[in-house]
PQR file of N, CA, C, O and H, with PARSE charges and radii, in Angstrom:
ATOM      1  N   MET A   1     -18.565 -23.298 -33.001 -0.4000 1.5000
ATOM      2  CA  MET A   1     -18.035 -22.252 -32.136 -0.0000 2.0000
ATOM      3  C   MET A   1     -16.857 -22.721 -31.063  0.5500 1.7000
ATOM      4  O   MET A   1     -16.737 -22.297 -29.914 -0.5500 1.4000
ATOM      5  N   THR A   2     -16.160 -23.539 -31.615 -0.4000 1.5000
ATOM      6  CA  THR A   2     -15.176 -24.041 -30.495 -0.0000 2.0000
ATOM      7  C   THR A   2     -14.091 -23.056 -30.043  0.5500 1.7000
ATOM      8  O   THR A   2     -13.531 -23.153 -28.951 -0.5500 1.4000
ATOM      9  H   THR A   2     -16.257 -23.884 -32.548  0.4000 1.0000
ATOM     10  N   ARG A   3     -13.835 -22.129 -30.920 -0.4000 1.5000
ATOM     11  CA  ARG A   3     -12.884 -21.068 -30.696 -0.0000 2.0000
ATOM     12  C   ARG A   3     -13.249 -20.235 -29.624  0.5500 1.7000
ATOM     13  O   ARG A   3     -12.475 -19.978 -28.701 -0.5500 1.4000
ATOM     14  H   ARG A   3     -14.289 -22.050 -31.807  0.4000 1.0000
ATOM     15  N   GLY A   4     -14.565 -19.739 -29.720 -0.4000 1.5000
ATOM     16  CA  GLY A   4     -15.097 -18.934 -28.699 -0.0000 2.0000
ATOM     17  C   GLY A   4     -15.132 -19.527 -27.428  0.5500 1.7000
ATOM     18  O   GLY A   4     -14.783 -18.862 -26.453 -0.5500 1.4000
ATOM     19  H   GLY A   4     -15.193 -19.948 -30.470  0.4000 1.0000
ATOM     20  N   ASN A   5     -15.518 -20.724 -27.303 -0.4000 1.5000
ATOM     21  CA  ASN A   5     -15.476 -21.604 -26.060 -0.0000 2.0000
ATOM     22  C   ASN A   5     -14.010 -21.808 -25.565  0.5500 1.7000
ATOM     23  O   ASN A   5     -13.793 -21.790 -24.353 -0.5500 1.4000
ATOM     24  H   ASN A   5     -15.802 -21.264 -28.095  0.4000 1.0000
ATOM     25  N   GLN A   6     -13.135 -21.976 -26.333 -0.4000 1.5000
ATOM     26  CA  GLN A   6     -11.756 -22.210 -25.827 -0.0000 2.0000
ATOM     27  C   GLN A   6     -11.322 -20.828 -25.119  0.5500 1.7000
ATOM     28  O   GLN A   6     -10.779 -20.838 -24.015 -0.5500 1.4000
ATOM     29  H   GLN A   6     -13.311 -21.991 -27.317  0.4000 1.0000
ATOM     30  N   ARG A   7     -11.581 -19.705 -25.782 -0.4000 1.5000
ATOM     31  CA  ARG A   7     -11.403 -18.389 -25.569 -0.0000 2.0000
ATOM     32  C   ARG A   7     -11.936 -18.184 -24.076  0.5500 1.7000
ATOM     33  O   ARG A   7     -11.192 -17.812 -23.168 -0.5500 1.4000
ATOM     34  H   ARG A   7     -12.022 -19.697 -26.679  0.4000 1.0000
ATOM     35  N   GLU A   8     -13.179 -18.438 -23.924 -0.4000 1.5000
ATOM     36  CA  GLU A   8     -13.800 -18.215 -22.499 -0.0000 2.0000
ATOM     37  C   GLU A   8     -13.201 -19.043 -21.485  0.5500 1.7000
ATOM     38  O   GLU A   8     -12.928 -18.527 -20.402 -0.5500 1.4000
ATOM     39  H   GLU A   8     -13.782 -18.740 -24.661  0.4000 1.0000
ATOM     40  N   GLN A   9     -12.962 -20.259 -21.696 -0.4000 1.5000
ATOM     41  CA  GLN A   9     -12.282 -21.189 -20.852 -0.0000 2.0000
ATOM     42  C   GLN A   9     -10.753 -20.610 -20.479  0.5500 1.7000
ATOM     43  O   GLN A   9     -10.355 -20.620 -19.314 -0.5500 1.4000
ATOM     44  H   GLN A   9     -13.184 -20.678 -22.576  0.4000 1.0000
ATOM     45  N   ALA A  10     -10.054 -20.178 -21.425 -0.4000 1.5000
ATOM     46  CA  ALA A  10      -8.781 -19.625 -21.163 -0.0000 2.0000
ATOM     47  C   ALA A  10      -8.878 -18.274 -20.203  0.5500 1.7000
ATOM     48  O   ALA A  10      -8.037 -17.962 -19.359 -0.5500 1.4000
ATOM     49  H   ALA A  10     -10.377 -20.170 -22.372  0.4000 1.0000
ATOM     50  N   ARG A  11      -9.965 -17.616 -20.485 -0.4000 1.5000
ATOM     51  CA  ARG A  11     -10.052 -16.259 -19.674 -0.0000 2.0000
ATOM     52  C   ARG A  11     -10.401 -16.760 -18.249  0.5500 1.7000
ATOM     53  O   ARG A  11      -9.813 -16.310 -17.265 -0.5500 1.4000
ATOM     54  H   ARG A  11     -10.648 -17.868 -21.170  0.4000 1.0000
ATOM     55  N   ALA A  12     -11.378 -17.706 -18.160 -0.4000 1.5000
ATOM     56  CA  ALA A  12     -11.658 -18.097 -16.781 -0.0000 2.0000
ATOM     57  C   ALA A  12     -10.489 -18.673 -16.167  0.5500 1.7000
ATOM     58  O   ALA A  12     -10.272 -18.306 -15.012 -0.5500 1.4000
ATOM     59  H   ALA A  12     -11.856 -18.071 -18.959  0.4000 1.0000
ATOM     60  N   LYS A  13      -9.676 -19.508 -16.692 -0.4000 1.5000
ATOM     61  CA  LYS A  13      -8.589 -20.087 -16.117 -0.0000 2.0000
ATOM     62  C   LYS A  13      -7.475 -19.091 -15.784  0.5500 1.7000
ATOM     63  O   LYS A  13      -6.771 -19.265 -14.789 -0.5500 1.4000
ATOM     64  H   LYS A  13      -9.852 -19.807 -17.630  0.4000 1.0000
ATOM     65  N   ASN A  14      -7.315 -18.089 -16.576 -0.4000 1.5000
ATOM     66  CA  ASN A  14      -6.494 -16.946 -16.271 -0.0000 2.0000
ATOM     67  C   ASN A  14      -6.987 -16.155 -15.053  0.5500 1.7000
ATOM     68  O   ASN A  14      -6.234 -15.842 -14.130 -0.5500 1.4000
ATOM     69  H   ASN A  14      -7.887 -17.949 -17.384  0.4000 1.0000
ATOM     70  N   LEU A  15      -8.171 -15.877 -15.095 -0.4000 1.5000
ATOM     71  CA  LEU A  15      -8.838 -15.126 -13.785 -0.0000 2.0000
ATOM     72  C   LEU A  15      -8.605 -15.906 -12.578  0.5500 1.7000
ATOM     73  O   LEU A  15      -8.175 -15.299 -11.597 -0.5500 1.4000
ATOM     74  H   LEU A  15      -8.782 -16.131 -15.845  0.4000 1.0000
ATOM     75  N   LYS A  16      -8.819 -17.133 -12.500 -0.4000 1.5000
ATOM     76  CA  LYS A  16      -8.583 -18.003 -11.408 -0.0000 2.0000
ATOM     77  C   LYS A  16      -7.170 -17.955 -10.913  0.5500 1.7000
ATOM     78  O   LYS A  16      -6.902 -17.805  -9.721 -0.5500 1.4000
ATOM     79  H   LYS A  16      -9.169 -17.625 -13.297  0.4000 1.0000
ATOM     80  N   LYS A  17      -6.184 -18.098 -11.955 -0.4000 1.5000
ATOM     81  CA  LYS A  17      -4.887 -17.937 -11.729 -0.0000 2.0000
ATOM     82  C   LYS A  17      -4.520 -16.717 -11.120  0.5500 1.7000
ATOM     83  O   LYS A  17      -3.811 -16.765 -10.114 -0.5500 1.4000
ATOM     84  H   LYS A  17      -6.402 -18.220 -12.924  0.4000 1.0000
ATOM     85  N   GLN A  18      -4.894 -15.626 -11.574 -0.4000 1.5000
ATOM     86  CA  GLN A  18      -4.633 -14.302 -11.048 -0.0000 2.0000
ATOM     87  C   GLN A  18      -5.121 -14.146  -9.640  0.5500 1.7000
ATOM     88  O   GLN A  18      -4.398 -13.626  -8.790 -0.5500 1.4000
ATOM     89  H   GLN A  18      -5.470 -15.587 -12.391  0.4000 1.0000
ATOM     90  N   GLN A  19      -6.333 -14.583  -9.366 -0.4000 1.5000
ATOM     91  CA  GLN A  19      -6.792 -14.617  -8.104 -0.0000 2.0000
ATOM     92  C   GLN A  19      -6.144 -15.284  -7.098  0.5500 1.7000
ATOM     93  O   GLN A  19      -6.136 -14.823  -5.956 -0.5500 1.4000
ATOM     94  H   GLN A  19      -6.921 -15.006 -10.057  0.4000 1.0000
ATOM     95  N   GLU A  20      -5.510 -16.481  -7.427 -0.4000 1.5000
ATOM     96  CA  GLU A  20      -4.827 -17.362  -6.577 -0.0000 2.0000
ATOM     97  C   GLU A  20      -3.425 -16.651  -6.333  0.5500 1.7000
ATOM     98  O   GLU A  20      -2.950 -16.626  -5.197 -0.5500 1.4000
ATOM     99  H   GLU A  20      -5.517 -16.855  -8.354  0.4000 1.0000
ATOM    100  N   LYS A  21      -2.879 -16.171  -7.233 -0.4000 1.5000
ATOM    101  CA  LYS A  21      -1.669 -15.346  -7.184 -0.0000 2.0000
ATOM    102  C   LYS A  21      -1.631 -14.178  -6.210  0.5500 1.7000
ATOM    103  O   LYS A  21      -0.648 -13.901  -5.523 -0.5500 1.4000
ATOM    104  H   LYS A  21      -3.265 -16.191  -8.155  0.4000 1.0000
ATOM    105  N   ASN A  22      -2.782 -13.518  -6.210 -0.4000 1.5000
ATOM    106  CA  ASN A  22      -3.110 -12.293  -5.312 -0.0000 2.0000
ATOM    107  C   ASN A  22      -3.658 -12.524  -4.072  0.5500 1.7000
ATOM    108  O   ASN A  22      -3.858 -11.575  -3.313 -0.5500 1.4000
ATOM    109  H   ASN A  22      -3.581 -13.743  -6.768  0.4000 1.0000
ATOM    110  N   LYS A  23      -3.974 -13.841  -3.710 -0.4000 1.5000
ATOM    111  CA  LYS A  23      -4.732 -14.286  -2.603 -0.0000 2.0000
ATOM    112  C   LYS A  23      -3.688 -13.947  -1.350  0.5500 1.7000
ATOM    113  O   LYS A  23      -2.512 -14.310  -1.310 -0.5500 1.4000
ATOM    114  H   LYS A  23      -3.811 -14.611  -4.326  0.4000 1.0000
ATOM    115  N   GLY A  24      -4.337 -13.220  -0.406 -0.4000 1.5000
ATOM    116  CA  GLY A  24      -3.540 -13.104   0.765 -0.0000 2.0000
ATOM    117  C   GLY A  24      -2.624 -11.923   0.819  0.5500 1.7000
ATOM    118  O   GLY A  24      -2.034 -11.644   1.862 -0.5500 1.4000
ATOM    119  H   GLY A  24      -5.292 -12.925  -0.439  0.4000 1.0000
ATOM    120  N   LYS A  25      -2.493 -11.240  -0.250 -0.4000 1.5000
ATOM    121  CA  LYS A  25      -1.528 -10.103  -0.383 -0.0000 2.0000
ATOM    122  C   LYS A  25      -2.310  -8.907   0.000  0.5500 1.7000
ATOM    123  O   LYS A  25      -3.520  -8.810  -0.205 -0.5500 1.4000
ATOM    124  H   LYS A  25      -2.973 -11.467  -1.097  0.4000 1.0000
ATOM    125  N   SER A  26      -1.556  -7.968   0.582 -0.4000 1.5000
ATOM    126  CA  SER A  26      -2.153  -6.595   0.942 -0.0000 2.0000
ATOM    127  C   SER A  26      -1.363  -5.565   0.182  0.5500 1.7000
ATOM    128  O   SER A  26      -0.288  -5.876  -0.331 -0.5500 1.4000
ATOM    129  H   SER A  26      -0.573  -8.046   0.748  0.4000 1.0000
ATOM    130  N   ASN A  27      -1.860  -4.339   0.090 -0.4000 1.5000
ATOM    131  CA  ASN A  27      -1.298  -3.349  -0.538 -0.0000 2.0000
ATOM    132  C   ASN A  27      -0.632  -2.451   0.338  0.5500 1.7000
ATOM    133  O   ASN A  27      -0.522  -1.292  -0.062 -0.5500 1.4000
ATOM    134  H   ASN A  27      -2.734  -4.087   0.506  0.4000 1.0000
ATOM    135  N   LEU A  28      -0.206  -2.720   1.354 -0.4000 1.5000
ATOM    136  CA  LEU A  28       0.277  -1.759   2.454 -0.0000 2.0000
ATOM    137  C   LEU A  28       1.890  -1.318   2.071  0.5500 1.7000
ATOM    138  O   LEU A  28       2.450  -0.451   2.741 -0.5500 1.4000
ATOM    139  H   LEU A  28      -0.295  -3.662   1.678  0.4000 1.0000
ATOM    140  N   ASN A  29       2.446  -1.864   1.152 -0.4000 1.5000
ATOM    141  CA  ASN A  29       3.744  -1.583   0.732 -0.0000 2.0000
ATOM    142  C   ASN A  29       4.841  -1.559   1.937  0.5500 1.7000
ATOM    143  O   ASN A  29       5.634  -0.626   2.066 -0.5500 1.4000
ATOM    144  H   ASN A  29       1.991  -2.568   0.607  0.4000 1.0000
ATOM    145  N   GLY A  30       4.803  -2.573   2.715 -0.4000 1.5000
ATOM    146  CA  GLY A  30       5.756  -2.662   3.800 -0.0000 2.0000
ATOM    147  C   GLY A  30       5.250  -2.021   5.229  0.5500 1.7000
ATOM    148  O   GLY A  30       5.825  -2.183   6.305 -0.5500 1.4000
ATOM    149  H   GLY A  30       4.159  -3.331   2.609  0.4000 1.0000
ATOM    150  N   GLN A  31       4.268  -1.398   5.048 -0.4000 1.5000
ATOM    151  CA  GLN A  31       3.659  -0.684   6.259 -0.0000 2.0000
ATOM    152  C   GLN A  31       2.737  -1.645   7.026  0.5500 1.7000
ATOM    153  O   GLN A  31       2.040  -2.507   6.492 -0.5500 1.4000
ATOM    154  H   GLN A  31       3.801  -1.267   4.173  0.4000 1.0000
ATOM    155  N   THR A  32       2.824  -1.375   8.452 -0.4000 1.5000
ATOM    156  CA  THR A  32       1.828  -2.248   9.276 -0.0000 2.0000
ATOM    157  C   THR A  32       0.528  -1.603   9.103  0.5500 1.7000
ATOM    158  O   THR A  32       0.431  -0.483   8.601 -0.5500 1.4000
ATOM    159  H   THR A  32       3.390  -0.674   8.887  0.4000 1.0000
ATOM    160  N   LEU A  33      -0.498  -2.303   9.520 -0.4000 1.5000
ATOM    161  CA  LEU A  33      -1.932  -1.734   9.414 -0.0000 2.0000
ATOM    162  C   LEU A  33      -1.996  -0.617  10.281  0.5500 1.7000
ATOM    163  O   LEU A  33      -2.580   0.382   9.863 -0.5500 1.4000
ATOM    164  H   LEU A  33      -0.419  -3.212   9.928  0.4000 1.0000
ATOM    165  N   THR A  34      -1.436  -0.607  11.562 -0.4000 1.5000
ATOM    166  CA  THR A  34      -1.578   0.607  12.342 -0.0000 2.0000
ATOM    167  C   THR A  34      -0.948   1.769  11.932  0.5500 1.7000
ATOM    168  O   THR A  34      -1.458   2.874  12.118 -0.5500 1.4000
ATOM    169  H   THR A  34      -0.961  -1.419  11.902  0.4000 1.0000
ATOM    170  N   LYS A  35       0.241   1.589  11.328 -0.4000 1.5000
ATOM    171  CA  LYS A  35       1.077   2.797  10.653 -0.0000 2.0000
ATOM    172  C   LYS A  35       0.368   3.212   9.372  0.5500 1.7000
ATOM    173  O   LYS A  35       0.557   4.367   8.989 -0.5500 1.4000
ATOM    174  H   LYS A  35       0.655   0.691  11.176  0.4000 1.0000
ATOM    175  N   LYS A  36      -0.413   2.426   8.673 -0.4000 1.5000
ATOM    176  CA  LYS A  36      -1.111   2.860   7.651 -0.0000 2.0000
ATOM    177  C   LYS A  36      -2.395   3.638   8.040  0.5500 1.7000
ATOM    178  O   LYS A  36      -2.747   4.609   7.370 -0.5500 1.4000
ATOM    179  H   LYS A  36      -0.567   1.489   8.984  0.4000 1.0000
ATOM    180  N   LYS A  37      -3.059   3.238   9.066 -0.4000 1.5000
ATOM    181  CA  LYS A  37      -4.084   3.962   9.568 -0.0000 2.0000
ATOM    182  C   LYS A  37      -3.687   5.386  10.157  0.5500 1.7000
ATOM    183  O   LYS A  37      -4.407   6.367   9.969 -0.5500 1.4000
ATOM    184  H   LYS A  37      -2.773   2.449   9.611  0.4000 1.0000
ATOM    185  N   GLU A  38      -2.582   5.440  10.830 -0.4000 1.5000
ATOM    186  CA  GLU A  38      -2.113   6.730  11.274 -0.0000 2.0000
ATOM    187  C   GLU A  38      -1.529   7.724  10.218  0.5500 1.7000
ATOM    188  O   GLU A  38      -1.575   8.944  10.376 -0.5500 1.4000
ATOM    189  H   GLU A  38      -1.997   4.643  10.983  0.4000 1.0000
ATOM    190  N   SER A  39      -1.005   7.142   9.185 -0.4000 1.5000
ATOM    191  CA  SER A  39      -0.604   7.897   8.009 -0.0000 2.0000
ATOM    192  C   SER A  39      -2.017   8.510   7.388  0.5500 1.7000
ATOM    193  O   SER A  39      -2.162   9.707   7.141 -0.5500 1.4000
ATOM    194  H   SER A  39      -0.968   6.151   9.056  0.4000 1.0000
ATOM    195  N   ASP A  40      -2.869   7.661   7.212 -0.4000 1.5000
ATOM    196  CA  ASP A  40      -4.212   8.136   6.573 -0.0000 2.0000
ATOM    197  C   ASP A  40      -4.778   9.082   7.360  0.5500 1.7000
ATOM    198  O   ASP A  40      -5.277  10.045   6.778 -0.5500 1.4000
ATOM    199  H   ASP A  40      -2.751   6.689   7.413  0.4000 1.0000
ATOM    200  N   ALA A  41      -4.829   9.033   8.769 -0.4000 1.5000
ATOM    201  CA  ALA A  41      -5.448   9.991   9.523 -0.0000 2.0000
ATOM    202  C   ALA A  41      -4.625  11.343   9.500  0.5500 1.7000
ATOM    203  O   ALA A  41      -5.210  12.426   9.480 -0.5500 1.4000
ATOM    204  H   ALA A  41      -4.424   8.251   9.242  0.4000 1.0000
ATOM    205  N   ALA A  42      -3.363  11.249   9.503 -0.4000 1.5000
ATOM    206  CA  ALA A  42      -2.659  12.495   9.464 -0.0000 2.0000
ATOM    207  C   ALA A  42      -2.985  13.201   8.085  0.5500 1.7000
ATOM    208  O   ALA A  42      -3.142  14.422   8.084 -0.5500 1.4000
ATOM    209  H   ALA A  42      -2.888  10.369   9.519  0.4000 1.0000
ATOM    210  N   ILE A  43      -3.085  12.531   7.000 -0.4000 1.5000
ATOM    211  CA  ILE A  43      -3.409  13.043   5.773 -0.0000 2.0000
ATOM    212  C   ILE A  43      -4.903  13.799   5.812  0.5500 1.7000
ATOM    213  O   ILE A  43      -5.176  14.899   5.332 -0.5500 1.4000
ATOM    214  H   ILE A  43      -2.957  11.539   7.001  0.4000 1.0000
ATOM    215  N   MET A  44      -5.665  13.008   6.429 -0.4000 1.5000
ATOM    216  CA  MET A  44      -7.077  13.604   6.474 -0.0000 2.0000
ATOM    217  C   MET A  44      -7.110  14.894   7.326  0.5500 1.7000
ATOM    218  O   MET A  44      -7.681  15.910   6.929 -0.5500 1.4000
ATOM    219  H   MET A  44      -5.444  12.114   6.819  0.4000 1.0000
ATOM    220  N   ARG A  45      -6.521  14.816   8.425 -0.4000 1.5000
ATOM    221  CA  ARG A  45      -6.312  16.095   9.314 -0.0000 2.0000
ATOM    222  C   ARG A  45      -5.864  17.143   8.468  0.5500 1.7000
ATOM    223  O   ARG A  45      -6.566  18.151   8.393 -0.5500 1.4000
ATOM    224  H   ARG A  45      -6.058  13.991   8.748  0.4000 1.0000
ATOM    225  N   ALA A  46      -4.679  17.060   7.739 -0.4000 1.5000
ATOM    226  CA  ALA A  46      -4.166  18.050   7.020 -0.0000 2.0000
ATOM    227  C   ALA A  46      -5.099  18.550   5.896  0.5500 1.7000
ATOM    228  O   ALA A  46      -5.023  19.721   5.525 -0.5500 1.4000
ATOM    229  H   ALA A  46      -4.109  16.240   7.800  0.4000 1.0000
ATOM    230  N   LYS A  47      -5.938  17.723   5.370 -0.4000 1.5000
ATOM    231  CA  LYS A  47      -6.860  18.112   4.299 -0.0000 2.0000
ATOM    232  C   LYS A  47      -8.029  19.057   5.053  0.5500 1.7000
ATOM    233  O   LYS A  47      -8.387  20.153   4.620 -0.5500 1.4000
ATOM    234  H   LYS A  47      -6.000  16.771   5.671  0.4000 1.0000
ATOM    235  N   GLN A  48      -8.491  18.491   6.126 -0.4000 1.5000
ATOM    236  CA  GLN A  48      -9.446  19.211   6.953 -0.0000 2.0000
ATOM    237  C   GLN A  48      -8.989  20.495   7.417  0.5500 1.7000
ATOM    238  O   GLN A  48      -9.789  21.430   7.445 -0.5500 1.4000
ATOM    239  H   GLN A  48      -8.200  17.601   6.478  0.4000 1.0000
ATOM    240  N   GLU A  49      -7.867  20.638   7.762 -0.4000 1.5000
ATOM    241  CA  GLU A  49      -7.258  21.923   8.085 -0.0000 2.0000
ATOM    242  C   GLU A  49      -7.195  22.881   7.031  0.5500 1.7000
ATOM    243  O   GLU A  49      -7.487  24.064   7.208 -0.5500 1.4000
ATOM    244  H   GLU A  49      -7.218  19.879   7.739  0.4000 1.0000
ATOM    245  N   ALA A  50      -6.782  22.354   5.817 -0.4000 1.5000
ATOM    246  CA  ALA A  50      -6.716  23.179   4.722 -0.0000 2.0000
ATOM    247  C   ALA A  50      -8.235  23.620   4.273  0.5500 1.7000
ATOM    248  O   ALA A  50      -8.459  24.790   3.962 -0.5500 1.4000
ATOM    249  H   ALA A  50      -6.545  21.393   5.673  0.4000 1.0000
ATOM    250  N   ALA A  51      -9.050  22.829   4.259 -0.4000 1.5000
ATOM    251  CA  ALA A  51     -10.499  23.171   3.956 -0.0000 2.0000
ATOM    252  C   ALA A  51     -11.129  24.053   5.023  0.5500 1.7000
ATOM    253  O   ALA A  51     -12.093  24.715   4.639 -0.5500 1.4000
ATOM    254  H   ALA A  51      -8.868  21.878   4.511  0.4000 1.0000
ATOM    255  N   ALA A  52     -10.783  24.172   6.214 -0.4000 1.5000
ATOM    256  CA  ALA A  52     -11.071  25.063   7.271 -0.0000 2.0000
ATOM    257  C   ALA A  52     -10.658  26.349   7.027  0.5500 1.7000
ATOM    258  O   ALA A  52     -11.393  27.330   7.143 -0.5500 1.4000
ATOM    259  H   ALA A  52     -10.000  23.634   6.525  0.4000 1.0000
ATOM    260  N   ALA A  53      -9.233  26.385   6.615 -0.4000 1.5000
ATOM    261  CA  ALA A  53      -8.616  27.560   6.493 -0.0000 2.0000
ATOM    262  C   ALA A  53      -9.124  28.407   5.169  0.5500 1.7000
ATOM    263  O   ALA A  53      -9.179  29.636   5.126 -0.5500 1.4000
ATOM    264  H   ALA A  53      -8.636  25.588   6.521  0.4000 1.0000
ATOM    265  N   LYS A  54      -9.467  27.549   4.147 -0.4000 1.5000
ATOM    266  CA  LYS A  54     -10.070  28.081   2.960 -0.0000 2.0000
ATOM    267  C   LYS A  54     -11.324  28.664   3.215  0.5500 1.7000
ATOM    268  O   LYS A  54     -11.646  29.750   2.731 -0.5500 1.4000
ATOM    269  H   LYS A  54      -9.422  26.551   4.182  0.4000 1.0000
ATOM    270  N   LYS A  55     -12.170  27.883   4.075 -0.4000 1.5000
ATOM    271  CA  LYS A  55     -13.512  28.408   4.525 -0.0000 2.0000
ATOM    272  C   LYS A  55     -13.506  29.761   5.163  0.5500 1.7000
ATOM    273  O   LYS A  55     -14.329  30.624   4.856 -0.5500 1.4000
ATOM    274  H   LYS A  55     -11.909  27.002   4.468  0.4000 1.0000
ATOM    275  N   ALA A  56     -12.532  29.941   6.088 -0.4000 1.5000
ATOM    276  CA  ALA A  56     -12.392  30.973   6.863 -0.0000 2.0000
ATOM    277  C   ALA A  56     -11.821  32.091   6.146  0.5500 1.7000
ATOM    278  O   ALA A  56     -12.115  33.252   6.432 -0.5500 1.4000
ATOM    279  H   ALA A  56     -11.863  29.241   6.337  0.4000 1.0000
ATOM    280  N   ALA A  57     -11.040  31.791   5.251 -0.4000 1.5000
ATOM    281  CA  ALA A  57     -10.561  32.973   4.276 -0.0000 2.0000
ATOM    282  C   ALA A  57     -11.833  33.475   3.482  0.5500 1.7000
ATOM    283  O   ALA A  57     -12.119  34.672   3.442 -0.5500 1.4000
ATOM    284  H   ALA A  57     -10.801  30.848   5.019  0.4000 1.0000
ATOM    285  N   GLU A  58     -12.551  32.538   2.877 -0.4000 1.5000
ATOM    286  CA  GLU A  58     -13.620  33.048   2.110 -0.0000 2.0000
ATOM    287  C   GLU A  58     -14.734  33.680   2.971  0.5500 1.7000
ATOM    288  O   GLU A  58     -15.504  34.479   2.439 -0.5500 1.4000
ATOM    289  H   GLU A  58     -12.319  31.566   2.909  0.4000 1.0000
ATOM    290  N   ALA A  59     -14.862  33.348   4.329 -0.4000 1.5000
ATOM    291  CA  ALA A  59     -15.807  34.142   5.113 -0.0000 2.0000
ATOM    292  C   ALA A  59     -15.223  35.395   5.382  0.5500 1.7000
ATOM    293  O   ALA A  59     -15.964  36.377   5.418 -0.5500 1.4000
ATOM    294  H   ALA A  59     -14.237  32.698   4.762  0.4000 1.0000
ATOM    295  N   ALA A  60     -13.958  35.524   5.585 -0.4000 1.5000
ATOM    296  CA  ALA A  60     -13.347  36.805   5.955 -0.0000 2.0000
ATOM    297  C   ALA A  60     -13.532  37.739   4.704  0.5500 1.7000
ATOM    298  O   ALA A  60     -13.921  38.901   4.831 -0.5500 1.4000
ATOM    299  H   ALA A  60     -13.356  34.726   5.556  0.4000 1.0000
ATOM    300  N   ALA A  61     -13.248  37.198   3.548 -0.4000 1.5000
ATOM    301  CA  ALA A  61     -13.465  38.037   2.281 -0.0000 2.0000
ATOM    302  C   ALA A  61     -14.809  38.468   2.091  0.5500 1.7000
ATOM    303  O   ALA A  61     -15.015  39.562   1.566 -0.5500 1.4000
ATOM    304  H   ALA A  61     -12.932  36.255   3.445  0.4000 1.0000
ATOM    305  N   GLY A  62     -15.719  37.756   2.447 -0.4000 1.5000
ATOM    306  CA  GLY A  62     -17.150  37.907   2.418 -0.0000 2.0000
ATOM    307  C   GLY A  62     -17.570  38.955   3.330  0.5500 1.7000
ATOM    308  O   GLY A  62     -18.449  39.714   2.921 -0.5500 1.4000
ATOM    309  H   GLY A  62     -15.552  36.867   2.873  0.4000 1.0000
ATOM    310  N   ALA A  63     -17.109  39.125   4.466 -0.4000 1.5000
ATOM    311  CA  ALA A  63     -17.346  39.949   5.505 -0.0000 2.0000
ATOM    312  C   ALA A  63     -16.882  41.442   5.194  0.5500 1.7000
ATOM    313  O   ALA A  63     -17.547  42.431   5.503 -0.5500 1.4000
ATOM    314  H   ALA A  63     -16.396  38.509   4.799  0.4000 1.0000
ATOM    315  N   LYS A  64     -15.636  41.472   4.534 -0.4000 1.5000
ATOM    316  CA  LYS A  64     -14.979  42.737   3.981 -0.0000 2.0000
ATOM    317  C   LYS A  64     -15.915  43.544   3.022  0.5500 1.7000
ATOM    318  O   LYS A  64     -15.943  44.774   3.047 -0.5500 1.4000
ATOM    319  H   LYS A  64     -15.096  40.669   4.284  0.4000 1.0000
ATOM    320  N   LYS A  65     -16.746  42.724   2.099 -0.4000 1.5000
ATOM    321  CA  LYS A  65     -17.498  43.463   1.121 -0.0000 2.0000
ATOM    322  C   LYS A  65     -18.556  44.071   1.727  0.5500 1.7000
ATOM    323  O   LYS A  65     -19.334  44.760   1.067 -0.5500 1.4000
ATOM    324  H   LYS A  65     -16.723  41.724   2.079  0.4000 1.0000
TER
END
């Protein structure tokens, strides 16, 4: 079963190579950490406002009935 062993060794070697390649990299796409946090917070605030507006509209529609 040497072929299976070679296959497993090649997979392990490639996995290690990929981990070394990606080591220390971040996925901020040129943004600093603080800018990323501010951007994420703005997105979450917009989502919360939209959800609150939807909830208020549903409550108003329910009160009319």
